[in-house]
Structures are given as C-alpha cells and as structure tokens.
N, C-alpha and C positions, 0 to 999 in steps of 0.2 A: 561733681563726683564722676570718676572714671567708669565708663561702661565695661562691665565684665563680659568676656566672651566665653562661650562654652563649645568644647569640641571633644567628641568621643567617638572612636571607631567601633562600629558594631560588626562582629565577625561570627557568622553562624554557618556551619557546614552540615549539609544534609546528605546522608548516604542514600543512594538510589540502588535498590536491589529488587529484582523480581525474577520469577522463574517462567520459562517457556517449556511446557511439558506435553508430551504426547500422551493421550488418554483415549484410546478407542472406545466407542460405544459409551459416550460420556453420560448419557441419560438412561442407561440401563439401571434399574433400582439398586443392584449390588455394587455399582460403581460410585464410591463416595468422594471422588476426587474434587468435585466442585464445591463440596461442603468442607473442604480442608481449610477454607478461609472464613473467618467470622464465627460467631456463636451459632449453635444449632438447637439449643433448648429455648422454647418459647420465642422462636426467631422468625424474622420476616426477611423476604428478599424482593427487591424491585428488579424485575427481569424485562429487558428490552429486546424485542425481536424485530427484524425487518419483515416486511409483508410476505416475502417468499418463504422465509423460515416458518412464519406463522402457518402458512398453508400446509406445509409438509410435517411440521414437528410440534406444533403448539400442544396438541393433545398429549403427546409423549412427555413433553417437558412439564406440563401441568400435573400429570400423574406422578412424575418423579418427585416433585416437591410434596405432593399429598402423601406419598408413601413414606417420606422422611419427616412428615408432620411439621413442615415449614410453610407458613402462610406466604404465598407468593402472589404478587401483583404482576400480571403479565400484560405488557403494553406493546403494541406494534406501531411502527411508522413505515411509510412507503419506502421502498428501496429505490436505488437509482440516484445518480449524481444531482439530478434536478431537484431532489428532495433533501439535499444537504444544506438546509436553510435555517435562518433564524426562527421561522415558524415551527419547524420540527423541534428545534431546541426548546422553544418556549412551551410547546405542547408537552414535552417530557417534564419540564419543570413544574407545570401545573399538575400533572399526574403525581409527581413526587410530593407536592404539597398536600394532595388529597390522600396520600398513603405514606405517612411519615415513617422513616426508618432511622435507626440509631446511627449516629454520625461516624462511629469508628468500627463497629463490629457487625454490621449488616451490609455487606458490599453490594453495589449495583452490579448486575450481571448483564453484559452486552453480548448478544448472540446474533451474528449476521455477517454481512460483507463489510468491506472497508468503509463504506459510507456510514453504515449503522454504528460501527465501533468508533469512528471519528466523532460522530454527533453525541453518542452516549458517553464517550470518554470526556468530551468537553463539558457536558452536563455534570459529570462526576467531579471534574476538576474545579468547577465554579460554584456549584450548589453548596450553600453553607461554607463557602471558601474551600471546599475540598472534601469529597467522600471517597473511600476506597472503591475500586472497581475491578472486575474480572472480565477478560475478553475471551470469547469463543468464536473464532472465525469459521464461517461456513462456506466461503468461496475460496478458490485457489489464490486469487489476488490477496485476500485477507490472510490466508494461511502463510504465504511466503513473504509478505511485505507489510500491508497496512496494520496488522494487529500486533506485530512483534516489536514495534518501536514505541515511543512514548508521545508521539505527536497526536493532537486532537484538533478538531476545527470544523468550521462551517464556511460555506460560500456566501458572499454578500456583495451587492453592488456590481454584479457581473464579474467578480474575481473569486478564484478558487482559494479556499483556506485562508481568507483574509483575516478572519477572526479565529483565534484558537489558543492553545496552550501546550506546554509540555507537561504531561501527567502520566507517570508510570503506573501501570496496572499492578495489582498485587500478584496476579498470576495470569498467564495465557495458556489456555488448554487447547491443544491441537487434536482434533478428531477427524481424520480424513474420511470417515464414513459419510460425513456431510457432503462430500464432493460427488457422491453417487447420483445426486438429484440435479447436478448442474448441467445445463445445456452445453453443447460442445463449444459454442461461441465464448462462453464464460470460462471454460477450461483454457481455451487458447488465449483469452484475455490475461489470465494469470501467468501463463507460461511466458508471455512477453517479458515480464519482470525477471523471470529466471534466465532468459536469453541475455538480458542486460548484464546480470552478474557474471555469466559465462564469458561475455566479450570483454568486459572492463576489468575483471578481477581474477577469474579462475578458468583457465583453459581446460582443466580436467572436467569441470562442470559442463562446459560447452561440448566436450567429447561425449559425456553422458547423454546429453540431449541428442547429439547426432546418432548415438547407438540405440537409445531406448526411448527417446522422446515420443515418437509416433505411437509406439505400443502402449506407453504409459497413458497418453491421452485417450486412446481407444479403451483402455481398462479403467478410465476415470481415476487413475493413480491408486488403484486398489491392489496393485501388484508389487513384487519386491523391487523391481527396477524403479517404480514410482517412488518407493521409499528412499532409494539412493539419491534420486534427483531432489526430492523435497528436503531431505535432511541436509544435503550439501548446500542447497539454495539458502536455507534458513541459517546454517552455520556461517556462510559467507556474509549474509546480511548482518547478523549479529556481530561478527568480527569488525565490520565497518561502523556499526552504530555505537557499540559499547564505549569506545574511548572518546566519543564525540556526541553524546546523547543530546546535549543542548545546543549543538551546532555552533560552538565557539569557533571552530575552524570551518570556514565556508567553502573550502575546497574538498568536496565530498564526492567520492567515486559513485555513490548511490544516486547522485543527481544525473548520471548518464541517462540520456533519454528523457530528461525532465527540463529541458530548456525550451525547445520549440513546441513540445507537446502541450505546454501550458496554454499557449494561444489557440492551438487546435481544439483542445477540450472546451475552452471558453466559447469559441465560435460555434462549435458543432456539438454542444453538450447533449442534445437529445438523440444524436445518431452515432456518436463515437464513444466507445468505452475507453477507460483510462489506459489499459494495456495496448489497445489499438493505436492510440495517440502516441504512446511511448515508443512503440515499434517503428512508427513512421519517423519519429525523431531519431531513433537509433540508426536507421539506415541512412537518413540524410547526414547525420553527424559522421557516420563511418565513411561515407563517400567524400565528405570534406577532409577527413583524416587521410583517406587514400590520396587525394589530390595534393596533400601536404607531405606525402611520403612517410606517414606515421604508421600505416598498415598496408600490407601487400595486397596486390590484386587477387592472389590465391586465397588469402584469408577473407577478403570481401566475397569471393565466390562461395566460400563455405557458409558464410552468413546467409546469403540468398538461397543456397541449396537447402539449408536447415529450415528456413521459412517456408520454402516450397514443400518439403517433406512433411512438415507439420500441418500443411493445408491452410496456412494463414494467407488471406488476401490483403494485399496492400492497396488501400484506396488512395491512389496518388492524385485523384481528381480534387481532393481536399487541400492539396498543397499549393500555396502561392507565396512567392518570396516576401511580399509585404507583411502578411500575417506572421510568418516565421521571424522576420526581422523585428516586428513590434513585440513579439514574445521575448526575443532575446533582450531587447531594451528593458522590458519589464523585469525580467530575471536579473538584469544587472543592478537594478535598484534593490531587489531582494538579496543580492549577494554583495551588498555594501559598496557599489560603485565600480566593480570589476565584473567582467563576463564570467570568469572562473568556470568555463565550459569543460567538462570532462570529455576527453577524446581517447579512443582506443590506441594503444601503443602495441601493435600486433594483437593477437588474441590472448587475453588474460592480463594485459598490461594497461596502464593508464597514464596520461599526462593531462595537463590543464592549459588552456589557451585563453588569451584575453584580447585577441585581435581579429576575430572573425569579421569579415566584410560582407556586405549585402550581395555582392557579385558571386561570392563563394556559395552562398545559399542558393542563388538562382542556378548556378552551374550544377550543383548537387541535385536539385530537383529535376533538371533536364536530364541529367545522367540517369537518375532513377526511372523517370518516365520512359526514356529510351530503352532501358533494360526490360521493363515490363512489356513494352510494345514488341521488342525483339522476341521475348519469350512466347507471346501469343501468336506472333507471325510464324514461329517455327514449331508450334505445338503439333 
C-alpha cells in the first residue's frame, strides 16, 4: 500500500494594536483611565510595582482601587537591572497562582521602571500562554523607551534579555508626575535615550535638547519644554518601532548606542545604568563615524557640548577595547551574522556598517579619553 502524505499550510494573521496615552495624575480617584481596559464589576487586578514605586505610591494606588471597588493584589519586586532575573519572574508567577485572575478581562498592571515592565510583561506573555497587561512607566527611561514597545524579557546566565518575548500591552499610560520623585541620575539616564534619537533620527529633537534640555531636567520634565522633548522622543521611537515591531528587519536605527553598551552593562551591571552605558556607546560610535567621514567634527562638538550642558559625566575608565569588541561580536550573533551597527550620518541621519575593526574601537576610546583629559586640563 502506498503511504499517503499530508500537507496543509496554516496561515493566521494577528493584528497588533495598542495605545500610548498621556494621563496625568493617573491614580487620582476621578481619573478612570486605567479602568478603561477589562471588566470593572466584581473585578480583580494583579498589580506589580517595583520597590521604589512601592515606597512612594503604594498607599495611593491601593486607595485608588479600593475607591473603585476593585480587589487588587499589589506585589512588589526589587528594582534595578540585577533583579531582572528568573527568580523575580518565578516569584510573580507564584503570586499569580495564589491570586487567580480571569484570563482575558482582568489585565495585569505593571507600574515601574523598564526592568519592572520587562519582567511583568514577560510574565503576562507566558502565564497561561498569555494574559493582557497594561504598562505604566515611572522612570524617564521607561517613559520614552522601555515601556512603549512590545519587547519583554529577563537576564540569565550573565546575558541581558536572553529569555523574553514580543508581547504588546493593551495600553501604555504615561503620567509624567511620576518623574518628580526621580533622582537626577535617573533623569539623566533616561535622557541618554533621547539623545540617541536626536543624533540618529531627528536633528530637530537634538536642537530641542540643546535649547531646553538642561531646564527640563531641572524641572523634572514638569514644564512645557519638557512636554515638547518627551512627546517628540516618543513619536520618533514609535515611528521606528511600529513598522518593525517583531524585528523582522535587523537594521534598526533604535539600536544606535546598543552595540558596545551590551558588554558594558553585562560587565558593570551593579554600577552602570542602562542609559549611561548607551551614552558611552553613542560617543564611541560617533567618534568611529567621524573617523570614517560620516559626521563632521562640528557635529561631534555639538554632541559633547550637549553632554556637558546636561551635566552627564562620561566614565571612560570603564572602556577597554576588548570588552567592546567582545560585545560587538555578541551583537553580531544577535543580528543574524552581520554587525548591522547604526552610525550617525550627520546629525539626524543614519547609515549601517558591517566592517568595524578592533583598531577603530581602540582609536575611538583613545580619542574620547584625550577629549576628557583636555577638558579637565583646561577647566
């Protein structure tokens, strides 16, 4: 008897749609924004806070849900990149098991910085093979970067975001009043991602930072100029993410500053914030681009002047050519065998290169350290 074969193509298309919405004073009782997703009668919510948010806002958030007669289980996990772990993930899963919520109409609510929204988003994407979730960023880094995309993940085996998923939130609520409790270092950490977008994509955003950046940091972005910067940064980020949400195209402008920074963060996780690592990557990459004739020395000077005006210190002592080269090699695996390193093409432009050599990294580091030394010698 002839063996019969079976072949059938399965084709299913899923529409990805979510909203990013500004909603000031999100947890004032009269603000019902966060209740616009899911059922509200005889309802429950699983709410995840990072430890810093818990310290400042847990009582307000708890009172909010009590006011709206929603049973809320509020759980916190430690903040910081060193806590973006399998242990944090499993701790949340155990808490979910102890407080079951409906699979489709009682979304998980993640309130915190990028580490928290990444971990909680990964839990949401994998628990019962997927629960809806809402993200509320409380750091500047989360506000303009981590929370508005669909990537989730945890660190494992000494590698950042090695386990994760693509999982779109139902909504992202932006409440910049959370930024008022941030230390200056964490405001500067977030603004490094905004500098990235200004250099690689939008010269107008870079000019906004030159004109209003310092005053907006001083005002903790509670001013009108801060709104201009934040809204422009978010719009630029979403323009880049939306047509490539699942990273089918690995040449991504938003990866500027995320080639060498990977190795720096992995090596100095306890002492280096994400944005600080990204900025070190940005200046090294920009100096490589200058040496290749891709960006003018005048534009390079503007970058360094902006960094100085914002009061950001570049810790060049952390830079060594081998760490950066190893990071580039690791990112080459991540980018499917090619370097695909975004480089500035002037201010506001971008090109991609696949042939960076180790000696170029060494030269850029020396150039940067010489610039820093010159600045201090002539201060």
